[in-house]
PLY file of the C-alpha trace (Angstrom):
ply
format ascii 1.0
element vertex 195
property float x
property float y
property float z
element edge 194
property int vertex1
property int vertex2
end_header
94.33 88.42 105.76
98.14 88.04 105.80
100.30 89.15 108.39
103.58 91.52 108.28
105.46 88.35 107.48
103.82 88.43 104.24
106.94 89.46 102.48
109.12 87.08 103.84
106.64 84.24 103.29
106.22 85.44 99.47
109.80 85.73 98.83
110.03 82.18 100.29
107.12 81.08 97.84
108.96 82.06 94.88
112.37 80.69 95.90
110.50 77.22 96.59
108.89 77.32 93.59
112.04 77.80 91.65
114.02 75.18 93.88
111.41 72.55 92.86
111.82 73.32 88.88
115.35 74.15 88.71
116.66 70.88 90.78
118.54 68.45 89.72
118.94 70.20 86.78
120.35 72.81 85.65
121.19 73.02 89.25
122.11 70.20 91.61
121.10 71.32 95.03
118.05 72.96 96.18
120.01 75.43 98.74
122.25 76.98 95.66
118.93 79.30 95.11
117.74 81.66 97.98
116.93 85.08 98.89
119.94 87.39 99.21
121.81 90.39 97.39
123.42 89.57 93.98
126.44 91.17 95.51
126.54 88.85 98.27
126.01 85.54 96.80
128.55 83.41 98.00
127.80 79.97 96.99
124.18 80.64 95.82
123.78 80.19 91.86
120.41 81.85 91.76
119.70 84.89 94.01
116.47 86.69 94.60
117.06 90.15 95.96
113.44 92.21 97.13
114.84 95.83 95.87
111.45 97.63 95.53
107.99 97.71 96.95
104.87 99.42 95.57
101.53 99.88 97.18
99.06 99.09 94.78
96.76 102.00 93.82
93.66 100.70 94.14
94.14 99.25 97.65
95.35 102.81 99.03
91.41 103.63 99.71
91.22 104.80 103.27
88.06 103.46 105.22
87.28 100.64 107.59
85.84 97.34 107.32
83.55 95.27 109.83
85.46 92.53 111.47
82.65 91.61 113.71
79.28 93.27 115.26
81.67 95.29 117.20
84.80 96.09 115.47
86.30 97.78 112.44
89.66 97.51 111.14
91.41 99.80 108.45
91.55 98.05 105.21
94.56 96.09 104.23
97.07 97.21 101.70
98.03 95.38 98.70
101.66 95.20 97.44
103.74 94.73 94.33
107.00 93.26 95.20
109.73 93.72 92.66
112.82 91.08 92.85
115.93 91.00 91.33
116.90 87.65 89.89
120.47 86.66 89.11
122.23 83.52 88.10
125.72 82.92 89.32
128.10 80.35 87.97
130.62 78.42 89.88
132.11 77.02 86.47
135.49 77.59 84.75
136.00 80.93 83.52
135.15 79.63 79.92
132.16 78.32 80.46
130.80 80.84 83.33
128.65 82.74 80.98
126.87 79.85 79.17
126.23 78.42 82.74
124.47 81.67 83.50
122.49 81.48 80.50
121.05 78.15 81.05
120.48 78.71 85.05
118.27 82.01 84.12
116.68 80.16 80.82
115.42 77.67 83.11
114.33 80.22 85.77
112.69 82.13 83.20
110.72 78.84 81.79
109.28 78.09 85.45
108.08 81.65 85.90
106.46 81.55 82.65
104.93 78.10 83.28
103.49 79.38 86.57
101.78 82.65 86.47
100.31 82.08 89.81
102.38 80.64 92.32
100.81 77.17 93.22
99.15 77.35 96.81
101.68 74.15 98.18
104.37 76.71 98.10
102.73 79.24 100.31
103.27 79.25 104.01
102.08 80.96 107.10
99.69 83.75 107.04
99.62 83.78 102.80
98.58 80.04 102.96
95.98 80.88 105.80
94.30 83.19 103.40
94.81 81.05 100.26
96.53 84.23 98.59
97.14 84.22 94.94
100.47 85.44 94.08
100.80 86.44 90.62
104.50 86.40 89.25
105.70 88.13 85.71
108.98 88.89 84.37
108.97 92.96 84.01
110.02 94.66 80.95
112.48 96.47 82.69
114.65 98.44 80.18
118.44 98.46 80.21
119.07 101.85 81.91
116.84 100.93 84.78
118.91 97.77 85.06
121.92 100.05 85.00
120.71 102.23 87.51
120.13 99.31 89.98
123.62 97.71 89.33
125.35 101.16 89.20
124.68 101.99 92.99
127.75 99.36 93.60
131.06 99.04 92.67
130.29 96.06 91.49
129.92 94.78 87.87
126.76 94.46 85.76
125.70 90.71 85.85
122.67 88.85 83.66
119.45 89.95 85.90
116.10 90.02 85.37
113.04 91.96 87.22
110.64 89.68 88.76
107.36 91.19 90.01
104.74 89.11 92.57
101.52 91.01 92.88
98.41 90.08 95.09
100.83 90.19 98.31
98.40 91.98 101.26
99.27 93.14 104.54
96.25 93.42 107.26
96.57 96.88 109.12
96.98 96.17 113.30
94.59 99.26 113.79
91.20 98.76 114.59
88.29 100.39 116.50
85.49 99.66 118.70
81.98 100.58 117.69
79.50 99.95 120.17
76.39 98.28 119.20
72.88 100.26 118.88
70.96 99.03 122.03
68.05 101.63 122.23
66.35 103.69 119.40
63.94 106.65 120.27
61.30 107.77 117.91
59.59 110.91 118.29
58.20 113.94 116.88
59.51 117.79 117.70
57.09 120.26 118.32
57.09 123.85 116.44
56.72 126.89 118.74
53.40 128.14 119.15
51.74 124.74 118.51
49.70 122.86 121.10
50.24 119.42 121.87
0 1
1 2
2 3
3 4
4 5
5 6
6 7
7 8
8 9
9 10
10 11
11 12
12 13
13 14
14 15
15 16
16 17
17 18
18 19
19 20
20 21
21 22
22 23
23 24
24 25
25 26
26 27
27 28
28 29
29 30
30 31
31 32
32 33
33 34
34 35
35 36
36 37
37 38
38 39
39 40
40 41
41 42
42 43
43 44
44 45
45 46
46 47
47 48
48 49
49 50
50 51
51 52
52 53
53 54
54 55
55 56
56 57
57 58
58 59
59 60
60 61
61 62
62 63
63 64
64 65
65 66
66 67
67 68
68 69
69 70
70 71
71 72
72 73
73 74
74 75
75 76
76 77
77 78
78 79
79 80
80 81
81 82
82 83
83 84
84 85
85 86
86 87
87 88
88 89
89 90
90 91
91 92
92 93
93 94
94 95
95 96
96 97
97 98
98 99
99 100
100 101
101 102
102 103
103 104
104 105
105 106
106 107
107 108
108 109
109 110
110 111
111 112
112 113
113 114
114 115
115 116
116 117
117 118
118 119
119 120
120 121
121 122
122 123
123 124
124 125
125 126
126 127
127 128
128 129
129 130
130 131
131 132
132 133
133 134
134 135
135 136
136 137
137 138
138 139
139 140
140 141
141 142
142 143
143 144
144 145
145 146
146 147
147 148
148 149
149 150
150 151
151 152
152 153
153 154
154 155
155 156
156 157
157 158
158 159
159 160
160 161
161 162
162 163
163 164
164 165
165 166
166 167
167 168
168 169
169 170
170 171
171 172
172 173
173 174
174 175
175 176
176 177
177 178
178 179
179 180
180 181
181 182
182 183
183 184
184 185
185 186
186 187
187 188
188 189
189 190
190 191
191 192
192 193
193 194
């Protein structure tokens, strides 16, 4: 099962997928794609910002599972991660918008062509468990997008919401369950009966 580092590992896998497919065209450098806020993009040309996490309803079942003959652990939780994907252009003013559209188009094409992030992009605990991270572009309405952007004094920028599902985090809680070492089988006598 994935560790608490799964959020970082999932974000990094998404970035690596985009880096491989968006360089050298339309972006000349892999490092121009990164995990950061769209408001602090600095030299980045494509940012991915984890802005919302949801626990999947199907994984909310409580209970334990057997790790070995004497240990039980709380069931792992599964999450959906929502990233805000935003292109940024370093082109002259008259070409900025067209440049952003090119970057976004290439990113959307990559995500559509890779509905499951290939294993080679996974690392750490996600790689160890051979996780299957499903990626899709959400149908997020304009009203919701404006709510995301209106929390800042920055202007709205072209963005898309990308969801990753299949991210699990194992519980750190376990309990010791002693093995049964002796069983006594007998009958109980009723009052007034003779043995």
